[in-house]
C-alpha positions as CSV (number, residue, x, y, z in Angstrom):
1,M,5.6,25.8,-34.2
2,T,1.8,26.0,-33.5
3,D,0.2,29.4,-33.0
4,S,-1.1,29.0,-29.4
5,A,-3.8,31.6,-30.0
6,A,-5.4,29.3,-32.6
7,I,-5.6,26.3,-30.3
8,E,-9.1,25.1,-29.5
9,I,-10.0,21.7,-28.1
10,R,-13.3,20.2,-27.2
11,G,-13.9,18.0,-24.2
12,R,-16.7,16.4,-22.3
13,P,-18.0,18.6,-19.5
14,L,-18.4,16.8,-16.2
15,I,-19.4,20.1,-14.5
16,L,-20.6,23.0,-16.5
17,G,-19.2,26.4,-16.0
18,E,-16.6,28.9,-17.2
19,G,-13.2,29.5,-15.9
20,R,-10.0,31.2,-17.0
21,G,-6.4,31.2,-15.7
22,P,-2.9,30.2,-16.4
23,L,-2.4,26.5,-17.4
24,L,-0.8,24.4,-14.7
25,R,0.0,21.0,-16.1
26,L,0.7,18.3,-13.6
27,T,3.1,15.7,-15.0
28,H,1.7,12.9,-12.8
29,P,-1.7,12.0,-11.4
30,I,-2.5,13.4,-8.0
31,S,-4.4,12.4,-4.9
32,F,-6.2,15.5,-3.7
33,W,-6.5,13.8,-0.3
34,G,-3.1,14.1,1.2
35,G,-1.7,15.7,-1.9
36,V,-3.3,19.2,-1.8
37,E,-3.6,21.4,1.2
38,P,-7.1,23.1,0.9
39,T,-6.3,26.1,3.0
40,T,-3.4,27.2,0.8
41,G,-4.1,25.4,-2.5
42,R,-0.6,24.0,-2.5
43,I,0.5,20.6,-3.6
44,V,1.9,19.1,-0.4
45,D,2.8,15.6,-1.4
46,P,6.6,15.7,-1.4
47,R,6.8,12.8,-3.8
48,H,4.8,14.7,-6.5
49,P,6.9,16.4,-9.2
50,E,5.0,19.6,-8.8
51,F,5.4,19.7,-5.0
52,E,4.7,23.1,-3.5
53,F,3.1,24.5,-6.7
54,S,-0.2,26.3,-6.1
55,I,-3.3,25.2,-8.0
56,T,-5.3,28.3,-6.9
57,G,-6.8,30.2,-9.8
58,T,-5.1,28.0,-12.4
59,V,-6.6,25.9,-15.2
60,L,-5.3,22.7,-13.7
61,A,-4.5,20.0,-16.3
62,I,-4.1,16.6,-14.8
63,P,-3.7,13.2,-16.5
64,A,-5.8,11.6,-13.8
65,A,-6.7,11.8,-10.2
66,V,-5.5,9.1,-7.8
67,G,-8.6,7.7,-6.2
68,S,-9.8,8.4,-2.7
69,S,-13.3,9.0,-1.8
70,S,-12.0,11.9,0.2
71,S,-11.0,13.8,-3.0
72,S,-14.5,15.2,-3.2
73,A,-14.2,16.5,0.4
74,I,-10.9,18.2,-0.5
75,M,-12.5,19.8,-3.6
76,L,-15.3,21.1,-1.4
77,E,-12.8,22.5,1.1
78,L,-10.9,24.2,-1.8
79,L,-14.1,25.8,-3.0
80,R,-15.0,26.9,0.6
81,E,-11.5,28.4,1.2
82,G,-11.3,30.2,-2.2
83,T,-8.2,28.2,-3.1
84,A,-9.7,26.0,-5.9
85,P,-8.5,26.1,-9.4
86,A,-10.4,28.2,-11.9
87,A,-11.1,25.0,-13.9
88,I,-9.9,21.4,-14.1
89,L,-9.0,19.6,-17.3
90,M,-8.7,15.8,-16.8
91,G,-7.2,13.2,-19.2
92,K,-9.4,10.6,-17.5
93,A,-12.7,11.5,-15.8
94,D,-12.9,11.1,-12.1
95,A,-16.5,11.0,-10.7
96,I,-15.3,11.4,-7.1
97,L,-13.4,14.6,-7.7
98,A,-16.3,16.0,-9.8
99,L,-18.7,15.1,-6.9
100,G,-17.0,17.7,-4.7
101,G,-17.6,20.4,-7.4
102,V,-21.3,19.3,-7.7
103,V,-21.9,19.5,-4.0
104,G,-20.1,22.8,-3.8
105,R,-22.3,24.2,-6.5
106,E,-25.4,22.9,-4.7
107,I,-24.5,24.6,-1.4
108,G,-23.8,27.9,-3.1
109,Y,-20.1,28.0,-3.9
110,E,-19.0,29.4,-7.3
111,P,-18.9,26.3,-9.6
112,I,-15.7,25.5,-11.5
113,P,-15.8,23.6,-14.7
114,I,-14.4,20.2,-14.9
115,V,-13.8,18.9,-18.4
116,E,-12.5,15.5,-19.6
117,V,-10.2,15.9,-22.6
118,T,-8.0,13.5,-24.4
119,P,-4.4,13.2,-23.2
120,G,-3.2,14.2,-26.6
121,D,-5.3,17.4,-26.4
122,L,-3.9,18.1,-22.9
123,D,-0.4,18.0,-24.4
124,R,-1.3,20.6,-27.1
125,L,-1.9,23.2,-24.5
126,P,1.2,25.4,-23.7
127,D,2.4,25.4,-20.1
128,G,1.6,28.7,-18.4
129,A,-0.6,30.1,-21.2
130,G,-3.8,31.8,-20.4
131,V,-6.6,29.2,-21.0
132,S,-10.3,29.7,-21.0
133,V,-12.8,26.9,-20.4
134,H,-16.2,27.4,-21.8
135,A,-19.6,26.0,-20.6
136,D,-19.9,23.9,-23.8
137,G,-16.7,22.0,-23.1
138,R,-14.5,24.1,-25.4
139,V,-11.0,25.0,-24.2
140,T,-9.2,27.9,-25.9
141,V,-5.8,29.5,-25.4
142,D,-6.2,33.2,-24.9
């Protein structure tokens, strides 16, 4: 068994920043538009395996986002409402989702890091563990 405290991965930062929280791994891609309720931070798509889980304050690990140009607006609303994840790790970069974080930072909301990591590295992170995302794209298990 791997010592989770020794896990460190490196990713490609899409949005610089630092965040820490419990890892919430989504088993399937998600559409933020129609899939996440921004006022609560809950997954509201009843077809999604993690239906009703809260993404608020987590390090959200997702294999990919399901495209909608509205995802950036939902991310911006999550930032405004204070229900955003502490950080997002993506197995496949999504410029639309990252755009919401960029706009949020530009209008004064606390930025959250978004980092693209390999799907294999996502799998190395233990579910529920405390995870820190660093401004240089490093991801460590606390």
